[in-house]
N, C-alpha and C positions, 0 to 999 in steps of 0.2 A: 275829049280830054285836052285841056289847053297846055301849051308848053310850060306855063308856070307851075301847073299842078304836077306835071311830069318831073320838072326840076326839083320841086319840093319833095316828092316821093323818093327820088334818087338821093337827095341830100339826107333825108331821114334814114334811109338804108345805110348810107355811108357812115353816118354818125353812130348808128347802132352797131355796125360792124366794128368800128373803132372802139366802142365801149366794150364789146365782147373781148377784143384782143387785150385791152387794158386789164380786165379781170383775169384773163388767162395768164398774162404775164405775172400778175400778183400772186396767183396760185402757184405758178412755177417757182417763184422766188420763195414762197412759204414752205412748199412741200416737195419740190422737185418735179421734173417734167414727166417722169415715168408714171406718176399717179394722176396726171391731168385727165379729166373726162368731161365730155359735154354736159353730162348730168350735173356734175358739180358746178360747172360754170353757170349753167342755167339757174341752179339753186342760189348761187351767190348773187345773181342778177334779179332774182325774183321772177323768173320766167319759167314757163312750162317747157319741157324738153322739146316738144314738137315745134314751138315757136323758134327756138334756137336753131333747129335743123333747117329752117328757111335761109339761114345765113351760112352755116357750115354743116354739111351733111354728115361728116364724120370727124372724129378727133384728129385723124391724120390730116384732114383738109385744114383744120384750124392750125395744127402744128406747121404745116407748109406755109401758111400765111404769116405766122410769127417768124419763121426762119427766113422767109423772103424779105420781110421788113427789116430784120436785124442785119442781114447781109447788105441790104440796100443802104441802111443808115451808116453802117461801118464804111462801105464803099464811098459814099458821098463825103464823109468826114475826111477820109484819106485823100480823096481827089482834091478837095478844097485846100487842104494843108499843102499838098505838093504843088498845086497850081500857083501858089503865091511866090514860089522860088523861080529865079531865072532859069530858062531851059539849059543853059550851058553849065550851070553849077550842079552837076549830077549828084555829087556827094551830098550837098546840102538838101537836094530834093529827096534823096534816100533817107537822110536823117529825119526830115519833116514827115515823110510817109510813115516811117517806123514809129516815130514818136506819137503820131496820130492814132496808130493801131493800139499802142499801149494806153494812151489816154482814154480812148473810147472803151477799151476792155475793162480798165479799172473803174470807170464810171458806170459801166453796164455789165457787171460780173455775171448776172443770171442770163442775160442775152448772149454774152460771150460763151458761157457754158452750154447754152442751147446749140451753138454753132460748132464749138470745138471741144466740148466735154464728152462725157460718156454717151455713146449712141443710145437712142431711145429703143427699147426692146420692141421688135415687130414693126418699126417704122423705117421706111426707105424713102428718102427725099426724091421727089419727081424731077424730071428735067427742067421744069419751069424755074427751079431755083438756081440753075447753072449760071445764067447771065449775071445774076446778082452776086453769086459766090465768087465769080472770077474778076470782079471789079478791082479788088485790092491787088491780087497777083498781076492783073493787067497794068496797074500803075507801076509796080516794081519792074515788070518786064519792059515797059516803055523807057524807064530810067536807064536800064542796062543797055537797051537798044540805042538810045540817044547817045550814051557814053561811047559806044563803039563808033557811031557815026561822027561824033565831034572830036574824038581822040583815037583816030584809026590805028595809031602805032601801038596802042595798048592791047595786049592779048591775055586772055585768061589761061590758055593752055598752049603749050608748044605743039604745033601741028604734027611734028614728027612723033610726039608721044601721045597724040590724041587717040582716044578709043572710039570705035564706031558705036554710037548710042542707039542706033535704029532697032537693034534686037530687043531693047528693053524700055524704050521711050516712044511716046506717040509724037514723033518729030513734026509731022504735018499739022497736028493740033496745036503744038507749042509755037511754031514758027510765026503765025500771025501776030502774037503778042510780043515777040522779040525778033522782028524782021531782019535786023542788022547783026544779030548774034549768031555765030556759027553753031551748028548742032552739037559739036563736041564741047561747047561751053554750057549746054543746057543743064548738065548735072550740077554744076556749081550754082547756077541760077536757082534751081529747085531746092538745093541744100540751103541756100541763104534764106529763101522763103520759109522753108520748114523750120530752120533754126530761129527765125524771128518769132513765129507763132509758138514754137516750143518754149522759148524763153518766157513769153507772156503767160502761157499756160502754167508753167512751173511756178511762176510768181503767184498767180491767182489761186492755184490749187494747193499752195502751201508746201511745195517740194523744195524750196530753197531755205526753209527754216533751219537754222543752225549752221548755215554756210554763207549766206549773203547778209550783210549788215545794212546796205543801202541799195534797195532795188533799183532806184532811179539811176544811180551812178553805175551799177552793174549793167543795167540795160543799155545805157549810153555807150559803155565800153564794148558790149556785144555788137551793137549797131556798127561801130567803127571797124571791129574785127570782120564783120560780115561784108562791109563795104570793101575792105582790102581783099577778102577772099573772093568776092565777086569781080574784082579787078577795076573798081571805079576809080576814076582819076581823082 
C-alpha cells in the first residue's frame, strides 16, 4: 500500500465522518436529540446500518463526537475574540468573551441546546469531552487571574469575611485555571460563569418573553454587572 492510497483512504473516511455528523445535526435540529438514532441517520444517508457502524459504533459515540465538536467550536470562537484585546484591558476581554458566547449560541441554537439544554436520557458524556468543555471557562478564568495580577490592590472578598470553600469546591482542580485568584474568590468566579450561560440559555429557550424587550441590551448590562461582581478593574 502506497502512502498516497493510505492518505486517500483516510481522507475518504474523514469526509464520510463529517457527512454523518452533518446529517445528525440536521436531524437534531428537526426533531430533537432524544430521538436521534444511527438507524435514522443511515436511512437519511442512504446507507445500510452496518456501514454506519464502521464510523460510529453506537448512538452515544456519535453524540459524543457532536458534543466535542460543538464545545471545540465555541471554545475557539471565544478564544479568538478574547485574544484580540490587549491583556491589560481585562474588562474589555471579559466583554469580548461573553459577547462571543452569545453570538455563537444565537447562531447555533441547536448545538448550544445539545451542550446546555435538557440532558439526553441515558447518555453520560465521557471524559474525552472535558478538555473541550473547559475551554470557555478557561478563558474567563485567565481573565480573572490576569486582573488580580495586573491590579493587585483589587480584591473580591474581604479576607476577614472570607469563607473556607474547600468543603464544597474542588479547589485543586480550579486553581490551575485561576492561579492568581485566591480560593475564597472562586465562588464568585463560578457564579459569574453560571450567570453568563444562564442568561444565554434563558434567552434561547424563551424564558425572558414578557420581561425583556431588548435581549442584546439586557445581555450587555448583565455582562457589566457580572464584571463588577467578579471584581474586574
